[in-house]
Backbone as JSON, one array per atom type, in Angstrom:
{
  "sequence": "MEKKLPLLVVKLKQVNKKGFTLLEAILVLTIISVCLLLFTRTATSSTSLSLEMDKVKSILLLAQREAILTKQVEYVQIKNSQIISGKKTHQLAKGMACGEHEIYFNERGNVNQARTITCTFNNQQKQLVIHLGSGNIYEK",
  "N": [[-41.76, 250.88, 137.93], [-41.55, 248.3, 140.05], [-39.88, 245.25, 140.08], [-40.98, 242.11, 141.15], [-39.37, 239.59, 142.8], [-39.51, 236.06, 142.64], [-40.24, 234.25, 145.54], [-38.25, 231.89, 147.02], [-39.1, 229.02, 148.48], [-37.94, 226.87, 150.7], [-38.5, 223.72, 151.73], [-37.81, 222.09, 154.59], [-36.88, 218.78, 155.29], [-38.78, 216.94, 157.47], [-37.8, 215.23, 160.32], [-38.63, 212.14, 161.6], [-38.72, 211.29, 164.81], [-39.72, 209.25, 166.25], [-39.53, 206.57, 165.43], [-37.46, 203.64, 164.62], [-34.29, 203.46, 163.05], [-33.19, 201.67, 160.15], [-30.75, 200.45, 160.63], [-30.64, 200.38, 163.43], [-32.79, 198.65, 163.96], [-31.9, 196.25, 162.76], [-29.67, 195.74, 164.37], [-30.88, 195.31, 166.9], [-32.43, 193.02, 166.32], [-30.38, 191.21, 165.73], [-29.07, 190.97, 168.22], [-31.14, 189.85, 169.77], [-31.46, 187.42, 168.39], [-28.98, 186.14, 168.85], [-29.07, 185.84, 171.64], [-31.31, 184.13, 171.93], [-30.33, 181.9, 170.59], [-28.24, 181.08, 172.27], [-29.63, 180.44, 174.66], [-31.4, 178.41, 173.85], [-29.67, 176.38, 173.16], [-28.65, 175.41, 175.62], [-30.97, 174.41, 176.76], [-31.6, 172.4, 174.99], [-29.75, 170.31, 175.39], [-30.48, 169.01, 177.81], [-33.03, 168.25, 177.12], [-32.51, 166.54, 175.02], [-31.35, 164.31, 176.29], [-33.54, 163.34, 177.74], [-35.26, 162.69, 175.61], [-33.75, 160.71, 174.3], [-33.62, 158.79, 176.31], [-36.29, 158.1, 176.43], [-36.45, 156.91, 173.96], [-34.8, 154.62, 174.31], [-36.28, 153.32, 176.29], [-38.65, 152.86, 174.87], [-37.78, 151.07, 172.9], [-37.1, 148.87, 174.48], [-39.63, 148.29, 175.63], [-41.03, 147.63, 173.32], [-39.69, 145.29, 172.53], [-40.36, 143.71, 174.71], [-43.16, 143.49, 174.44], [-43.24, 142.24, 171.98], [-42.16, 139.77, 172.66], [-44.2, 138.77, 174.27], [-46.36, 138.66, 172.45], [-45.43, 136.93, 170.39], [-44.81, 134.77, 171.84], [-42.21, 133.97, 172.34], [-38.74, 134.06, 173.29], [-37.29, 137.22, 173.56], [-34.46, 139.12, 172.7], [-32.39, 141.72, 173.74], [-29.7, 143.8, 173.16], [-27.49, 146.1, 174.49], [-25.04, 148.29, 173.54], [-23.17, 150.64, 174.51], [-23.78, 153.27, 172.62], [-25.48, 152.02, 170.94], [-28.25, 149.98, 170.16], [-29.34, 146.74, 169.91], [-32.0, 145.0, 168.81], [-33.74, 142.2, 168.23], [-33.71, 141.87, 164.82], [-33.07, 144.42, 164.26], [-31.04, 147.35, 164.42], [-30.5, 150.04, 166.48], [-29.47, 153.39, 166.64], [-28.21, 155.57, 169.05], [-28.1, 159.04, 170.12], [-25.24, 161.0, 169.18], [-22.54, 160.89, 171.37], [-23.92, 159.91, 173.51], [-24.01, 157.42, 175.98], [-24.71, 154.19, 177.21], [-23.57, 152.07, 178.48], [-22.88, 148.48, 178.64], [-25.23, 145.99, 178.13], [-27.16, 143.01, 178.39], [-30.29, 141.87, 177.71], [-32.96, 139.74, 178.32], [-36.22, 138.96, 177.39], [-38.75, 136.89, 178.48], [-41.38, 134.61, 177.3], [-43.56, 135.59, 178.68], [-43.02, 138.21, 179.07], [-41.34, 138.89, 181.1], [-38.16, 139.78, 182.55], [-34.78, 138.41, 182.41], [-33.12, 139.1, 184.51], [-33.19, 141.55, 187.1], [-32.34, 144.95, 186.54], [-30.46, 148.02, 186.32], [-30.15, 150.52, 184.04], [-27.83, 152.84, 183.25], [-27.55, 155.85, 181.65], [-25.52, 158.26, 180.03], [-25.12, 161.63, 178.96], [-23.69, 164.47, 177.71], [-22.51, 165.13, 180.27], [-24.65, 164.6, 181.94], [-26.85, 162.4, 183.71], [-29.15, 159.7, 183.53], [-31.4, 157.12, 184.57], [-32.69, 153.9, 183.73], [-34.88, 151.62, 185.11], [-35.4, 148.19, 185.39], [-37.7, 145.93, 186.45], [-37.6, 142.72, 188.02], [-39.7, 140.71, 188.55], [-42.19, 141.73, 187.47], [-41.42, 142.94, 185.12], [-41.65, 145.57, 184.64], [-40.73, 148.78, 183.38], [-39.16, 151.72, 184.12], [-38.28, 155.22, 184.29], [-35.72, 156.68, 186.18]],
  "CA": [[-42.3, 249.68, 138.47], [-40.59, 247.43, 140.72], [-40.05, 243.82, 139.78], [-40.99, 241.23, 142.32], [-38.67, 238.32, 142.6], [-40.23, 234.96, 143.3], [-39.65, 233.77, 146.79], [-37.94, 230.45, 147.04], [-39.43, 228.43, 149.77], [-37.28, 225.58, 150.84], [-39.09, 222.94, 152.81], [-36.87, 221.17, 155.22], [-37.44, 217.46, 155.55], [-39.0, 216.73, 158.89], [-37.28, 213.94, 160.76], [-39.52, 211.48, 162.55], [-37.88, 210.79, 165.89], [-40.45, 208.22, 166.98], [-39.24, 205.23, 164.95], [-36.09, 203.16, 164.57], [-33.67, 203.4, 161.73], [-32.97, 200.3, 159.7], [-29.56, 199.96, 161.31], [-31.01, 200.06, 164.82], [-33.66, 197.47, 163.93], [-31.05, 195.09, 162.48], [-28.86, 195.51, 165.56], [-31.74, 194.72, 167.93], [-32.76, 191.65, 165.9], [-29.16, 190.4, 165.87], [-28.86, 190.7, 169.65], [-32.18, 188.91, 170.18], [-31.15, 186.11, 167.78], [-27.84, 185.54, 169.56], [-29.55, 185.44, 172.97], [-32.15, 182.94, 171.76], [-29.47, 180.79, 170.2], [-27.52, 180.62, 173.46], [-30.55, 179.84, 175.63], [-31.96, 177.16, 173.34], [-28.62, 175.35, 173.18], [-28.58, 174.81, 176.95], [-32.19, 173.66, 176.99], [-31.61, 171.25, 174.1], [-28.96, 169.19, 175.89], [-31.25, 168.25, 178.78], [-34.15, 167.67, 176.4], [-32.01, 165.42, 174.22], [-31.18, 163.15, 177.16], [-34.88, 162.81, 178.01], [-35.76, 162.06, 174.39], [-33.0, 159.47, 174.05], [-34.04, 157.8, 177.32], [-37.6, 157.63, 175.96], [-36.18, 156.01, 172.84], [-34.31, 153.36, 174.88], [-37.42, 152.69, 176.96], [-39.58, 152.4, 173.83], [-37.2, 149.88, 172.27], [-37.24, 147.78, 175.44], [-41.05, 147.94, 175.73], [-41.4, 146.97, 172.07], [-39.16, 143.93, 172.61], [-41.16, 143.01, 175.72], [-44.46, 143.18, 173.83], [-42.98, 141.26, 170.92], [-41.99, 138.48, 173.33], [-45.53, 138.33, 174.71], [-47.19, 138.35, 171.28], [-44.93, 135.77, 169.64], [-44.56, 133.71, 172.83], [-40.82, 133.57, 172.19], [-37.78, 134.9, 174.02], [-36.73, 138.36, 172.8], [-33.13, 139.47, 173.19], [-31.98, 143.1, 173.47], [-28.31, 144.03, 173.55], [-27.11, 147.52, 174.49], [-23.59, 148.5, 173.47], [-22.95, 152.09, 174.61], [-24.73, 154.11, 171.91], [-26.15, 151.19, 169.95], [-29.16, 149.0, 170.74], [-29.7, 145.7, 168.95], [-33.23, 144.33, 169.24], [-34.15, 141.35, 167.13], [-32.87, 142.08, 163.63], [-32.89, 145.86, 164.07], [-30.02, 148.07, 165.18], [-30.89, 151.43, 166.71], [-28.35, 154.24, 167.02], [-28.56, 156.68, 169.93], [-27.46, 160.31, 169.77], [-23.79, 161.05, 169.3], [-22.11, 161.32, 172.69], [-24.7, 159.23, 174.55], [-23.51, 156.08, 176.29], [-25.53, 153.48, 178.19], [-22.87, 150.88, 178.96], [-23.18, 147.25, 177.92], [-26.25, 145.19, 178.82], [-27.88, 141.99, 177.62], [-31.58, 141.72, 178.37], [-33.83, 138.72, 177.72], [-37.62, 138.95, 177.81], [-39.34, 135.58, 178.2], [-42.67, 134.65, 176.6], [-44.53, 136.33, 179.49], [-42.59, 139.6, 179.14], [-40.47, 139.11, 182.25], [-36.74, 139.82, 182.21], [-33.96, 137.36, 183.0], [-32.65, 139.61, 185.79], [-33.46, 142.98, 187.31], [-31.15, 145.76, 186.26], [-30.56, 149.47, 186.15], [-29.35, 150.98, 182.9], [-27.46, 154.24, 183.44], [-27.12, 156.49, 180.4], [-24.94, 159.59, 180.21], [-25.1, 162.47, 177.77], [-23.28, 165.83, 178.08], [-22.3, 165.19, 181.72], [-25.91, 164.36, 182.66], [-27.15, 160.98, 183.82], [-30.49, 159.22, 183.85], [-31.4, 155.67, 184.72], [-33.88, 153.09, 183.47], [-34.92, 150.49, 186.02], [-36.22, 147.08, 184.9], [-38.02, 145.04, 187.57], [-37.49, 141.29, 187.71], [-40.95, 139.96, 188.53], [-43.23, 142.26, 186.59], [-40.86, 143.41, 183.86], [-41.92, 147.01, 184.5], [-39.58, 149.61, 183.02], [-39.45, 153.13, 184.39], [-37.13, 156.12, 184.33], [-35.42, 157.14, 187.54]],
  "C": [[-41.24, 248.76, 138.98], [-40.9, 245.97, 140.39], [-40.01, 243.01, 141.05], [-40.28, 239.94, 141.96], [-39.45, 237.2, 143.31], [-39.48, 234.49, 144.54], [-39.41, 232.26, 146.68], [-38.21, 229.93, 148.44], [-38.81, 227.05, 149.8], [-37.93, 224.87, 152.03], [-38.03, 221.99, 153.34], [-37.59, 219.85, 155.51], [-37.58, 217.28, 157.05], [-38.54, 215.32, 159.25], [-38.24, 213.39, 161.81], [-38.66, 210.82, 163.62], [-38.55, 209.65, 166.66], [-40.05, 206.81, 166.59], [-37.77, 204.87, 165.01], [-35.56, 203.27, 163.15], [-33.46, 201.94, 161.38], [-31.78, 199.68, 160.43], [-29.86, 199.57, 162.76], [-31.86, 198.79, 164.88], [-32.85, 196.2, 163.68], [-30.2, 194.74, 163.69], [-29.67, 194.84, 166.66], [-32.09, 193.28, 167.57], [-31.56, 190.72, 166.02], [-28.92, 190.02, 167.32], [-29.88, 189.69, 170.15], [-31.89, 187.52, 169.64], [-30.02, 185.41, 168.51], [-28.27, 185.05, 170.94], [-30.4, 184.18, 172.88], [-31.33, 181.72, 171.4], [-28.74, 180.22, 171.41], [-28.45, 179.91, 174.44], [-31.13, 178.53, 175.13], [-30.92, 176.05, 173.3], [-28.56, 174.67, 174.54], [-29.82, 173.98, 177.23], [-32.21, 172.39, 176.15], [-30.85, 170.07, 174.68], [-29.74, 168.37, 176.91], [-32.46, 167.59, 178.11], [-33.69, 166.46, 175.6], [-31.84, 164.17, 175.06], [-32.54, 162.52, 177.45], [-35.44, 162.1, 176.78], [-35.06, 160.74, 174.1], [-33.37, 158.39, 175.06], [-35.42, 157.25, 176.95], [-37.43, 156.65, 174.81], [-35.71, 154.64, 173.34], [-35.47, 152.6, 175.52], [-38.4, 152.12, 175.94], [-39.08, 151.13, 173.15], [-37.35, 148.67, 173.19], [-38.7, 147.33, 175.57], [-41.53, 147.22, 174.47], [-40.91, 145.51, 172.07], [-39.97, 143.1, 173.6], [-42.52, 142.6, 175.13], [-44.33, 142.15, 172.71], [-42.84, 139.86, 171.51], [-43.34, 137.92, 173.76], [-46.37, 137.89, 173.52], [-46.74, 137.09, 170.55], [-44.7, 134.56, 170.54], [-43.17, 133.1, 172.65], [-39.93, 134.52, 172.97], [-37.26, 135.99, 173.08], [-35.46, 138.82, 173.49], [-32.82, 140.91, 172.78], [-30.56, 143.27, 174.0], [-28.01, 145.52, 173.41], [-25.6, 147.59, 174.52], [-23.34, 149.99, 173.38], [-24.0, 152.89, 173.87], [-25.5, 153.34, 170.83], [-27.04, 150.18, 170.67], [-29.56, 148.02, 169.64], [-30.88, 144.95, 169.52], [-33.75, 143.52, 168.07], [-33.18, 141.51, 165.97], [-32.56, 143.55, 163.39], [-31.78, 146.4, 164.96], [-30.43, 149.53, 165.26], [-29.67, 152.21, 167.19], [-28.86, 155.37, 167.9], [-27.79, 157.92, 169.5], [-25.96, 160.24, 169.99], [-23.41, 161.59, 170.68], [-22.88, 160.67, 173.82], [-24.17, 157.83, 174.73], [-24.36, 155.46, 177.39], [-24.85, 152.22, 178.72], [-23.22, 149.66, 178.11], [-24.11, 146.38, 178.75], [-26.83, 144.18, 177.85], [-29.16, 141.69, 178.38], [-32.4, 140.69, 177.59], [-35.23, 138.89, 178.28], [-38.19, 137.58, 177.47], [-40.72, 135.74, 177.57], [-43.78, 135.35, 177.4], [-44.13, 137.8, 179.67], [-41.72, 139.92, 180.34], [-39.01, 139.07, 181.81], [-35.99, 138.7, 182.91], [-33.37, 137.8, 184.34], [-32.96, 141.1, 185.88], [-32.18, 143.75, 187.03], [-31.51, 147.23, 186.19], [-29.61, 149.87, 185.04], [-29.1, 152.48, 183.1], [-26.92, 154.79, 182.13], [-26.6, 157.89, 180.7], [-24.91, 160.32, 178.87], [-24.78, 163.89, 178.22], [-23.19, 166.02, 179.59], [-23.59, 165.11, 182.52], [-26.18, 162.88, 182.66], [-28.63, 160.77, 184.1], [-30.43, 157.71, 183.87], [-32.75, 155.09, 184.31], [-33.8, 151.89, 184.38], [-35.87, 149.45, 185.44], [-36.43, 146.12, 186.06], [-38.04, 143.58, 187.12], [-38.85, 140.62, 187.56], [-41.93, 140.44, 187.48], [-42.7, 142.66, 185.21], [-41.15, 144.88, 183.61], [-40.62, 147.76, 184.22], [-39.97, 151.05, 183.31], [-38.15, 153.91, 184.5], [-36.97, 156.65, 185.75], [-34.6, 158.39, 187.47]]
}
């Protein structure tokens, strides 16, 4: 009688070629993160100037409305990156400069003189225009 030896069947692990390895996935995510970081930095600088100009305009409009409501003269002083309105001091973003201006709003909300406030931030400029008669403030 012949002895039968058991057959050893070795199953080879099948490799799935359809998916990514962990290393490839991490590499792709790193590249995407770096690209997003670079693109959002450039967009942030122009957005920051717009936001800061809105802040300056809001402070001026608040002082104008305060003058109308209290029927008293309101004084706003701009010193580069600092705005003093009434008893409050507002700080603008680091690197933003708006020059030096003194603005008076009378009890009707009109300014003492028309002016254009030019603010710069990261080599970009925007202007706020204040009209003499109406006291309107708009961004140019």
